[in-house]
C-alpha positions, 0 to 999 in steps of 0.5 A, a space after each residue: 882931880 875932882 871936885 872934892 879936892 878943890 876944898 882942900 887948901 895947899 900950904 907952904 912948908 913954913 905954915 905947916 912948921 908954925 901950925 904943927 909947933 904952935 897949934 894943939 889942934 893941928 896934926 900933920 899926918 905923913 903919908 909915906 910909908 913906914 920905911 920913909 917916915 923912919 928915914 926922916 920926917 917934919 919934927 913937931 905934931 906928927 903922925 904917920 898913916 901910910 896912904 899906900 904900901 909898896 911891894 918889897 920886890 916888885 914896888 907896886 903900890 897897894 893901898 892901905 885899907 886902914 887908913 880912914 880907920 886909922 884917922 878916925 880913930 885918932 882924929 877929930 874931924 873938926 881939927 886941923 889936918 896937915 896932909 904930907 908926903 913927897 912930891 907924888 900925889 899921895 898927899 892929894 889922894 889922902 886928903 880926898 880920902 879924908 875929906 870923903 871920910 867927913 874930915 873938914 879941915 884938910 890942908 896939903 902941904 906942897 912940895 912934901 918933905 923936899 919943900 920942908 928940907 929946901 926950908 931948913 926946917 927941923 926933921 926927926 926919925 922919931 917914930 915912938 908910940 903915939 906917933 908910929 903907924 903900928 901904934 896907931 893901928 892896933 888900938 883903931 882895929 881892936 876899937 873896930 866893931 865886930 860884924 855879926 
């Protein structure tokens, strides 16, 4: 990857667990799809903002054009953010996107949800407002300045 990615630290599942359950200024962004997120995700201060969507018939990926819009609307650029997914490169791609958008304290959780489960850390299917992607997307789109 490029030089931007080198600025993002890598944290373990255990470190992530401690940070998202003990610090009010640390948020875990699960960048997997909504369907993956509701099947189970780390328990703690967690939100879902998919970095890509999968076409239901072809399986092709499509970038989430609202990824940084939602992140900018709901998160502070100074707060600690840990990005995770699965064992794909989605978390790294999302971390790069957040860094390019001006977020300054980004980490990537190594091994994603599989690493979390290996450590037998708590998993939840919580998808309530304030956690779910749609509940974060709607106010971000409404707040988006209109183009004249």
